[in-house]
Backbone bond lengths (Angstrom), bond angles and torsions (degrees), N, CA, C in turn:
res aa  C-N    CA-C-N  psi(-1)  N-CA   C-N-CA  omega(-1)  CA-C   N-CA-C  phi
1 M - - - 1.465 - - 1.523 107.11 -
2 N 1.353 115.58 128.25 1.458 117.99 -178.92 1.519 110.59 -91.55
3 S 1.317 114.88 178.73 1.454 119.87 -175.07 1.510 112.30 -66.99
4 Q 1.390 116.11 -24.10 1.457 118.18 -177.91 1.510 111.73 -74.85
5 T 1.368 115.99 -30.23 1.463 119.26 -177.30 1.516 112.08 -93.78
6 R 1.353 115.16 -13.28 1.461 117.65 179.74 1.529 109.08 -67.65
7 S 1.326 117.44 131.50 1.469 120.35 -177.31 1.523 109.84 -70.82
8 A 1.311 115.53 137.42 1.467 120.89 179.55 1.517 110.11 -79.32
9 R 1.305 113.99 144.34 1.459 117.73 176.75 1.532 109.52 -67.68
10 P 1.341 116.26 139.40 1.465 117.53 178.93 1.529 110.32 -68.20
11 A 1.296 114.53 140.46 1.466 119.41 179.46 1.522 109.44 -68.28
12 P 1.320 117.27 141.12 1.469 119.40 177.57 1.525 110.04 -60.71
13 P 1.329 116.42 146.16 1.466 118.42 -179.38 1.521 111.31 -61.19
14 A 1.301 115.60 140.03 1.459 120.16 -179.51 1.521 109.92 -70.30
15 R 1.309 114.07 136.86 1.465 118.60 176.85 1.522 109.47 -77.07
16 P 1.322 115.70 136.82 1.466 116.79 179.12 1.520 111.17 -64.22
17 A 1.314 115.63 137.67 1.456 119.69 -179.25 1.519 109.80 -68.31
18 K 1.313 114.21 139.16 1.457 119.15 178.27 1.524 109.26 -73.86
19 T 1.312 116.68 130.13 1.450 120.94 179.02 1.524 108.86 -103.06
20 A 1.318 114.99 128.79 1.462 119.13 -179.77 1.527 109.93 -70.74
21 S 1.315 115.60 144.90 1.451 119.45 177.06 1.523 109.37 -64.93
22 P 1.320 117.51 139.48 1.472 118.94 -179.93 1.525 110.56 -62.67
23 A 1.308 115.38 146.82 1.464 120.37 -179.93 1.523 110.23 -65.72
24 I 1.321 115.95 149.90 1.464 121.70 173.72 1.529 107.01 -76.74
25 R 1.323 116.65 118.73 1.462 122.27 -175.92 1.532 109.28 -88.83
26 I 1.335 115.77 126.99 1.462 121.35 -170.85 1.523 110.30 -124.57
27 L 1.334 115.62 133.38 1.462 122.32 171.50 1.521 107.42 -108.67
28 L 1.321 117.14 132.85 1.458 122.99 -174.76 1.524 109.36 -112.42
29 A 1.340 117.05 119.07 1.470 121.93 -178.86 1.527 109.71 -121.72
30 D 1.333 116.44 107.94 1.466 122.35 178.11 1.522 107.68 -156.15
31 D 1.325 116.80 138.28 1.465 119.03 -175.87 1.522 113.37 -80.92
32 H 1.337 117.96 -8.37 1.466 120.66 179.59 1.535 109.94 -95.69
33 P 1.343 118.45 113.78 1.474 120.63 -178.64 1.521 113.25 -57.65
34 V 1.340 117.15 -37.11 1.467 119.69 -177.74 1.527 110.29 -63.96
35 I 1.323 116.79 -41.12 1.462 120.30 178.77 1.527 109.96 -66.61
36 R 1.335 117.50 -43.33 1.471 119.71 178.74 1.529 110.91 -59.52
37 I 1.317 116.12 -45.28 1.472 119.40 -179.44 1.523 110.41 -63.50
38 G 1.330 116.55 -45.38 1.464 119.86 -178.47 1.514 112.62 -62.95
39 V 1.339 117.10 -46.09 1.462 120.28 -179.89 1.522 110.41 -66.68
40 R 1.336 116.91 -41.81 1.465 119.86 179.55 1.528 110.95 -60.26
41 N 1.325 117.14 -44.56 1.463 119.92 -179.94 1.529 111.36 -63.10
42 M 1.334 116.43 -39.61 1.466 119.46 177.95 1.527 111.15 -62.35
43 L 1.327 116.03 -44.46 1.464 120.34 -175.19 1.529 111.39 -71.88
44 Q 1.324 116.78 -37.42 1.461 119.29 -178.15 1.522 112.40 -67.02
45 S 1.318 116.66 -20.59 1.474 119.35 178.62 1.528 111.71 -85.41
46 E 1.343 117.21 -4.81 1.458 121.64 -179.10 1.522 110.97 -97.39
47 P 1.337 118.57 129.39 1.466 119.99 178.00 1.522 111.22 -65.23
48 G 1.329 115.66 141.57 1.458 120.10 175.89 1.510 114.84 83.73
49 L 1.340 117.50 4.80 1.463 121.26 177.65 1.525 109.17 -119.50
50 E 1.322 116.85 138.56 1.461 121.25 -178.52 1.531 109.43 -138.76
51 V 1.335 115.95 122.15 1.462 120.62 175.31 1.530 107.60 -85.65
52 V 1.332 116.75 115.14 1.469 121.08 -174.69 1.517 112.81 -99.32
53 G 1.332 117.86 -8.55 1.453 119.61 179.46 1.512 111.76 -175.71
54 E 1.342 114.90 162.66 1.451 121.91 177.97 1.522 108.98 -138.90
55 C 1.335 116.51 149.26 1.455 120.30 175.97 1.521 109.27 -149.86
56 A 1.349 115.30 162.95 1.456 120.06 -169.25 1.520 114.60 -119.01
57 D 1.336 119.13 1.54 1.460 119.86 175.80 1.528 109.88 -151.69
58 G 1.331 115.17 170.40 1.458 120.43 -174.60 1.515 114.04 -63.48
59 D 1.343 116.92 -39.24 1.463 119.70 179.12 1.524 111.33 -62.76
60 E 1.336 116.28 -44.38 1.471 119.94 178.22 1.519 110.51 -63.35
61 A 1.325 116.97 -36.30 1.469 120.34 179.61 1.527 110.46 -60.44
62 I 1.319 116.45 -42.29 1.469 119.99 178.51 1.523 110.32 -64.12
63 T 1.342 116.14 -50.00 1.468 120.70 -176.52 1.520 111.86 -60.35
64 Q 1.341 116.55 -49.28 1.464 119.42 -176.29 1.529 111.76 -69.35
65 T 1.333 117.13 -33.70 1.469 118.76 177.68 1.522 110.58 -62.86
66 L 1.319 116.93 -44.03 1.469 120.59 -179.22 1.516 111.51 -69.46
67 E 1.353 117.70 -29.02 1.472 120.96 -179.75 1.530 111.75 -82.66
68 L 1.327 116.97 -45.10 1.464 121.10 -172.89 1.523 113.24 -89.48
69 L 1.344 117.00 -21.71 1.469 121.78 -178.53 1.540 111.87 48.61
70 P 1.335 117.32 58.90 1.474 119.90 179.86 1.525 110.75 -70.22
71 D 1.329 115.36 163.04 1.467 119.97 173.50 1.527 110.42 -75.32
72 I 1.344 115.18 -39.53 1.466 121.86 -176.59 1.526 108.94 -128.80
73 L 1.318 116.45 135.48 1.461 121.93 170.89 1.521 108.08 -113.62
74 L 1.331 116.79 119.31 1.460 122.22 172.24 1.520 106.75 -91.44
75 L 1.317 117.47 111.89 1.462 122.33 -167.46 1.524 111.10 -121.94
76 D 1.332 116.04 118.70 1.459 120.89 176.44 1.529 109.02 -67.74
77 V 1.328 116.38 138.19 1.474 120.12 -179.02 1.524 111.17 -70.97
78 Y 1.347 117.62 -40.13 1.462 121.48 -175.74 1.522 109.43 -109.36
79 M 1.346 115.79 104.87 1.457 120.95 -179.02 1.526 110.09 -137.22
80 P 1.353 117.07 156.81 1.467 119.52 177.77 1.524 111.97 -70.42
81 R 1.335 114.63 163.87 1.463 125.45 177.01 1.524 113.03 69.98
82 L 1.325 117.46 -47.54 1.459 119.93 177.68 1.526 108.88 -152.70
83 P 1.343 118.51 119.87 1.478 119.86 -179.01 1.529 111.49 -60.27
84 G 1.334 115.36 156.54 1.462 120.59 -176.30 1.525 113.58 -58.77
85 I 1.342 117.56 -39.59 1.465 120.00 -178.44 1.524 110.37 -63.43
86 E 1.349 116.86 -42.17 1.466 120.14 179.33 1.523 111.21 -69.83
87 A 1.327 116.94 -37.83 1.472 119.98 175.82 1.521 110.05 -62.16
88 M 1.324 116.77 -38.55 1.459 120.42 179.89 1.527 110.97 -63.82
89 R 1.341 117.24 -39.24 1.468 119.80 177.89 1.528 110.34 -57.66
90 A 1.336 116.23 -47.02 1.465 120.59 -178.35 1.526 111.18 -66.17
91 I 1.322 116.48 -40.30 1.464 120.36 -178.61 1.520 110.76 -65.61
92 M 1.326 117.04 -42.22 1.463 119.46 -179.31 1.523 111.45 -65.01
93 N 1.328 117.45 -27.70 1.472 120.30 175.85 1.520 111.73 -73.71
94 G 1.361 116.03 -33.25 1.464 118.87 -175.47 1.511 115.27 -99.15
95 S 1.346 117.56 -26.17 1.463 120.83 -177.65 1.524 109.22 -145.54
96 P 1.334 117.28 71.26 1.470 119.68 -174.06 1.523 114.39 -67.45
97 S 1.343 118.44 -11.50 1.464 119.63 -178.59 1.530 112.43 -77.28
98 V 1.342 117.45 -21.48 1.462 119.30 -179.73 1.527 109.27 -69.77
99 K 1.334 116.10 143.02 1.463 121.51 178.72 1.521 107.98 -105.05
100 I 1.321 115.74 123.68 1.458 121.12 -171.49 1.526 111.09 -105.26
101 I 1.338 115.07 129.17 1.457 122.68 172.10 1.519 107.24 -113.41
102 L 1.328 116.78 122.15 1.456 121.07 -179.99 1.524 110.57 -84.13
103 L 1.334 115.63 137.27 1.463 122.35 173.47 1.526 107.47 -108.40
104 T 1.315 117.97 132.63 1.455 120.14 -177.58 1.519 111.32 -156.15
105 S 1.324 116.26 150.95 1.466 120.75 175.04 1.515 110.54 -78.94
106 T 1.322 116.26 -35.17 1.462 121.00 179.16 1.517 108.73 -154.09
107 I 1.329 116.50 147.06 1.461 120.82 -178.89 1.524 108.25 -155.28
108 S 1.320 116.20 138.52 1.462 120.20 -179.95 1.522 110.09 -83.49
109 T 1.325 115.16 163.02 1.469 119.72 177.01 1.523 110.79 -59.17
110 Q 1.333 117.32 -40.32 1.459 120.95 -179.53 1.521 110.99 -64.25
111 Q 1.339 117.48 -38.29 1.465 120.66 177.79 1.528 111.29 -66.71
112 I 1.335 117.33 -37.16 1.465 120.49 177.09 1.523 109.81 -61.98
113 I 1.338 116.44 -45.45 1.465 120.59 179.62 1.526 110.34 -60.21
114 E 1.343 116.83 -46.00 1.466 120.91 179.88 1.531 110.81 -60.97
115 A 1.341 116.31 -44.64 1.472 120.22 -178.67 1.523 111.48 -62.50
116 L 1.324 117.35 -42.68 1.463 120.81 179.14 1.524 111.17 -66.11
117 Q 1.323 116.89 -37.45 1.454 119.96 179.15 1.528 111.48 -67.79
118 I 1.335 117.19 -32.63 1.466 120.40 177.23 1.523 111.24 -71.90
119 G 1.341 116.93 -33.71 1.452 118.86 179.32 1.511 116.22 142.67
120 A 1.342 117.88 2.35 1.468 119.62 177.56 1.520 110.07 -61.71
121 R 1.323 116.24 145.86 1.470 121.09 178.28 1.517 112.49 -106.75
122 G 1.327 116.81 -11.39 1.458 118.76 -179.62 1.513 111.56 -164.26
123 I 1.318 116.34 157.94 1.467 123.87 174.76 1.516 107.62 -133.55
124 V 1.335 116.18 124.58 1.471 121.04 178.31 1.518 108.21 -122.01
125 I 1.335 116.71 124.26 1.465 121.96 176.17 1.527 108.18 -75.23
126 K 1.333 116.48 134.92 1.467 120.03 -173.27 1.525 112.83 -61.90
127 D 1.333 117.26 -32.08 1.469 119.25 177.39 1.527 111.71 -62.50
128 A 1.344 116.73 -21.21 1.465 120.75 -177.37 1.521 112.25 -111.26
129 V 1.338 117.25 15.73 1.470 119.99 -176.92 1.521 111.37 -57.68
130 A 1.326 116.77 -46.98 1.469 119.49 -177.00 1.529 111.62 -60.54
131 E 1.338 117.30 -34.51 1.464 121.04 -177.68 1.533 112.25 -81.33
132 H 1.337 117.38 -34.55 1.459 120.00 -165.71 1.524 116.45 -113.81
133 I 1.330 119.11 -20.13 1.469 119.10 -166.96 1.526 112.85 -61.47
134 T 1.332 117.92 -43.61 1.466 119.64 -178.44 1.529 111.18 -66.03
135 A 1.327 116.54 -44.87 1.470 120.19 178.57 1.522 110.45 -62.85
136 A 1.339 116.56 -38.76 1.469 120.05 179.85 1.525 110.69 -63.96
137 I 1.318 116.70 -43.82 1.467 120.53 -179.82 1.525 110.60 -62.45
138 R 1.310 117.01 -44.52 1.471 119.29 -177.91 1.529 110.74 -69.08
139 A 1.324 117.09 -37.36 1.471 119.77 177.96 1.520 110.78 -63.61
140 V 1.312 116.58 -47.60 1.466 121.40 -178.24 1.526 110.62 -67.93
141 S 1.327 116.39 -40.52 1.466 119.23 177.96 1.520 111.43 -61.92
142 G 1.340 116.53 -32.32 1.457 121.03 179.34 1.516 114.61 -81.33
143 G 1.338 117.08 1.05 1.456 120.17 175.93 1.517 115.27 103.26
144 D 1.343 117.32 -1.47 1.463 120.09 179.11 1.528 110.06 -97.10
145 Y 1.324 115.97 -170.68 1.457 122.41 179.21 1.525 108.83 -120.38
146 W 1.331 116.03 163.37 1.470 121.18 176.12 1.528 107.42 -129.94
147 I 1.335 115.75 107.53 1.458 121.67 -175.85 1.525 108.35 -136.63
148 G 1.317 115.87 133.26 1.460 119.49 176.74 1.516 113.72 64.44
149 G 1.334 117.11 32.04 1.454 120.92 177.80 1.509 114.84 75.56
150 R 1.355 118.09 20.50 1.464 119.88 179.38 1.533 110.53 -149.37
151 R 1.331 114.22 157.86 1.461 120.89 175.09 1.516 108.91 -70.14
152 V 1.340 116.48 135.28 1.464 122.30 179.60 1.526 108.53 -124.81
153 V 1.320 116.16 123.88 1.463 121.35 178.78 1.529 110.46 -94.25
154 N 1.320 116.27 -42.29 1.467 122.19 -176.92 1.527 109.53 -94.95
155 L 1.329 117.03 93.30 1.462 120.69 -178.16 1.521 111.23 -65.58
156 V 1.318 117.65 -38.73 1.465 120.54 -178.85 1.523 110.33 -59.70
157 G 1.329 116.39 -45.33 1.458 120.38 178.51 1.517 112.03 -63.20
158 A 1.349 115.80 -40.89 1.464 119.53 179.84 1.524 110.90 -65.82
159 L 1.335 117.06 -40.72 1.461 120.30 177.99 1.523 111.48 -64.16
160 H 1.328 115.66 -37.92 1.465 119.54 178.34 1.533 110.41 -61.67
161 E 1.338 116.87 -44.07 1.456 120.69 178.32 1.528 110.90 -62.65
162 L 1.341 115.97 -42.74 1.459 119.81 -179.21 1.525 111.75 -64.65
163 M 1.328 116.26 -39.85 1.462 119.34 -179.99 1.524 111.16 -66.73
164 Q 1.337 116.84 -33.51 1.466 119.67 175.37 1.528 110.26 -65.77
165 Q 1.330 116.21 -39.63 1.458 119.99 177.17 1.522 111.11 -65.39
166 A 1.341 116.12 -39.97 1.464 120.87 -177.88 1.516 111.44 -66.28
167 A 1.335 117.00 -23.23 1.465 120.38 179.75 1.517 111.59 -70.37
168 V 1.352 115.80 -19.74 1.461 120.57 177.49 1.518 108.21 -95.17
169 P 1.331 119.76 123.51 1.469 120.47 -178.65 1.524 111.10 -55.89
170 D 1.336 115.95 133.85 1.459 120.55 177.71 1.530 110.11 -67.32
171 R 1.320 117.37 139.16 1.465 119.69 175.68 1.528 108.00 -70.87
172 K 1.318 116.38 153.24 1.454 120.95 -179.54 1.519 109.05 -71.59
173 T 1.323 116.03 128.73 1.468 119.83 -177.10 1.520 112.88 -115.40
174 F 1.350 117.42 1.50 1.462 121.63 176.29 1.528 112.61 58.58
175 G 1.327 117.06 27.47 1.462 121.03 178.08 1.511 114.54 79.11
176 L 1.322 117.71 9.03 1.466 120.55 -179.82 1.523 110.29 -72.89
177 T 1.319 116.53 138.35 1.457 121.31 177.00 1.529 109.26 -76.30
178 P 1.346 117.55 164.87 1.473 119.15 177.19 1.531 112.98 -54.56
179 R 1.336 117.31 -40.91 1.469 119.61 179.16 1.522 110.88 -65.76
180 E 1.333 117.15 -41.02 1.464 120.15 179.29 1.530 110.60 -64.78
181 M 1.321 116.94 -35.99 1.470 119.64 176.21 1.528 110.70 -62.89
182 E 1.335 116.31 -38.05 1.470 119.79 178.03 1.531 110.52 -65.36
183 V 1.331 115.88 -39.88 1.460 120.00 178.29 1.523 110.18 -63.84
184 V 1.331 117.40 -41.81 1.469 121.27 177.20 1.525 109.96 -57.58
185 G 1.335 116.69 -44.54 1.462 120.21 178.42 1.520 112.26 -58.35
186 C 1.329 115.57 -39.65 1.472 119.47 178.76 1.529 111.60 -67.36
187 I 1.333 115.93 -37.84 1.475 119.26 178.96 1.524 109.86 -63.45
188 V 1.317 117.40 -41.65 1.461 121.17 178.46 1.526 110.34 -60.84
189 E 1.337 116.76 -35.24 1.460 121.16 -179.97 1.530 112.33 -79.75
190 G 1.343 117.39 -3.47 1.459 120.74 176.97 1.518 114.81 87.08
191 C 1.310 117.62 19.12 1.469 120.69 -178.81 1.529 111.23 -73.73
192 S 1.320 115.69 146.61 1.459 121.47 173.59 1.529 109.42 -84.21
193 N 1.335 116.31 169.53 1.467 119.87 176.33 1.520 110.79 -59.02
194 R 1.322 115.96 -38.30 1.469 119.22 179.43 1.522 110.80 -65.03
195 D 1.335 116.92 -41.15 1.469 120.65 177.77 1.531 110.68 -60.27
196 I 1.341 116.31 -45.80 1.464 121.21 -178.54 1.517 110.34 -63.84
197 A 1.326 116.35 -44.10 1.464 120.58 -179.82 1.524 110.83 -59.83
198 K 1.330 115.97 -43.92 1.465 120.47 -179.45 1.524 111.01 -66.26
199 Q 1.338 117.44 -41.07 1.465 121.26 -177.61 1.526 112.49 -63.31
200 F 1.331 117.33 -38.59 1.458 120.53 -174.92 1.527 113.97 -106.77
201 G 1.329 117.24 4.59 1.462 120.05 178.87 1.518 112.54 68.76
202 L 1.334 116.84 37.55 1.460 122.13 -178.85 1.524 110.06 -111.81
203 S 1.322 116.07 167.56 1.460 119.97 170.30 1.523 108.47 -84.70
204 E 1.323 116.53 156.26 1.461 119.06 178.26 1.528 110.59 -64.15
205 E 1.335 117.28 -29.79 1.462 120.28 177.21 1.520 110.96 -64.79
206 T 1.343 116.74 -38.86 1.472 120.24 177.42 1.525 110.33 -65.64
207 V 1.331 117.06 -39.49 1.467 120.56 177.78 1.527 109.90 -61.75
208 K 1.337 117.05 -41.19 1.466 120.53 178.63 1.524 110.86 -62.35
209 R 1.344 117.22 -38.77 1.469 120.27 178.43 1.524 110.53 -66.16
210 H 1.333 116.22 -40.99 1.469 119.50 176.80 1.533 110.13 -59.78
211 L 1.332 117.11 -45.33 1.459 120.68 -178.97 1.523 111.51 -63.50
212 S 1.326 116.98 -40.06 1.458 120.49 177.81 1.530 110.99 -61.09
213 N 1.344 116.30 -42.95 1.468 120.12 177.83 1.532 110.80 -64.74
214 I 1.338 115.85 -40.25 1.468 120.53 -179.83 1.534 110.42 -64.18
215 F 1.326 117.13 -44.24 1.463 120.73 178.29 1.522 110.66 -59.24
216 D 1.352 116.53 -43.07 1.465 120.15 -179.82 1.529 111.53 -62.72
217 K 1.338 116.72 -42.60 1.469 120.72 -175.49 1.524 112.94 -73.57
218 T 1.340 116.21 -31.82 1.465 119.38 -176.37 1.526 112.80 -98.09
219 G 1.336 117.38 -12.84 1.457 120.83 178.15 1.509 114.52 78.25
220 V 1.335 117.62 17.56 1.469 120.49 178.01 1.522 108.71 -102.72
221 S 1.330 115.69 169.57 1.462 118.27 -176.76 1.520 114.13 -130.58
222 T 1.338 118.05 -6.15 1.466 120.54 178.96 1.528 109.49 -134.77
223 R 1.314 115.22 163.15 1.462 120.47 179.23 1.532 110.89 -64.40
224 L 1.348 116.67 -37.84 1.455 120.08 179.36 1.526 110.54 -64.60
225 E 1.333 116.39 -44.91 1.462 120.10 178.00 1.531 110.43 -60.77
226 L 1.339 116.36 -38.79 1.464 120.00 179.53 1.529 110.29 -64.41
227 A 1.316 116.61 -44.14 1.472 119.38 -179.74 1.524 110.65 -61.91
228 M 1.327 117.00 -43.36 1.469 120.74 179.33 1.521 110.76 -65.77
229 F 1.341 116.49 -40.41 1.462 121.48 178.75 1.530 110.13 -62.21
230 A 1.339 116.30 -44.16 1.464 121.10 -178.00 1.517 111.60 -62.87
231 I 1.320 116.63 -41.37 1.462 120.22 179.85 1.525 110.48 -69.05
232 A 1.331 116.10 -42.87 1.465 119.91 -177.90 1.520 112.39 -64.08
233 H 1.352 116.62 -33.54 1.463 120.86 -177.05 1.529 112.37 -102.22
234 H 1.314 116.67 13.22 1.469 122.23 174.22 1.539 112.29 57.85
235 L 1.340 115.56 38.32 1.456 119.57 176.55 1.524 111.88 -75.00
236 V 1.321 115.85 -21.82 1.471 119.98 179.82 1.521 108.08 -135.75
237 A 1.335 115.12 156.02 1.466 120.08 175.15 1.520 108.09 -80.35
238 T 1.324 116.51 129.41 1.458 119.26 -178.52 1.519 112.82 -102.63
239 E 1.361 117.26 -4.42 1.457 118.62 178.60 1.508 111.30 -71.63
240 R 1.299 116.64 147.35 1.465 120.82 177.05 1.523 108.91 -122.90
């Protein structure tokens, strides 16, 4: 038998090509350009995430969500023309498949409950965006929730906890953000700007800006006055 009549070995079956998972498509809605740029840069450096659009007010958020149909909408709570909560109501009526993560500097327990009941899937505090935004997006994209800086699987249980918290009147915070409250606590403990910066991974310049905002909101002008004000108004726990 010659080589022409010899039967050829069958070629091994071709392995199916691996298909990459499609990127998570994200629309970013915030009226502050610096925040949009910062969040966009963070997300673009992450594999599997794609920012498909940006907008600066609630009306644009509705329009672009319905046009682009993103997987995730990052929506600022406080925006011009239409607040984020109201924009979310309209979006959920027109595009209920989009998963919305609210971005906010401060939010009450009652507002969190309302947002979740309307359809929000996550809440990220802006002071913690760098730490939490990517994890929040992946958690929400995977079908879970992001509340209180952590992934939440059982929404009913989380809502029950929040409603119990809401039953207790919130202490007056004078408009201080969660980060500013932490800085106040450090001032009461006698920490320097360098100590605070090191504890929270901030620059000393950022700590100075926080203190300036705190002084404006509380009406004090020195660190000692701030510490006395915080103790008098129960902004921090003084028990040891």
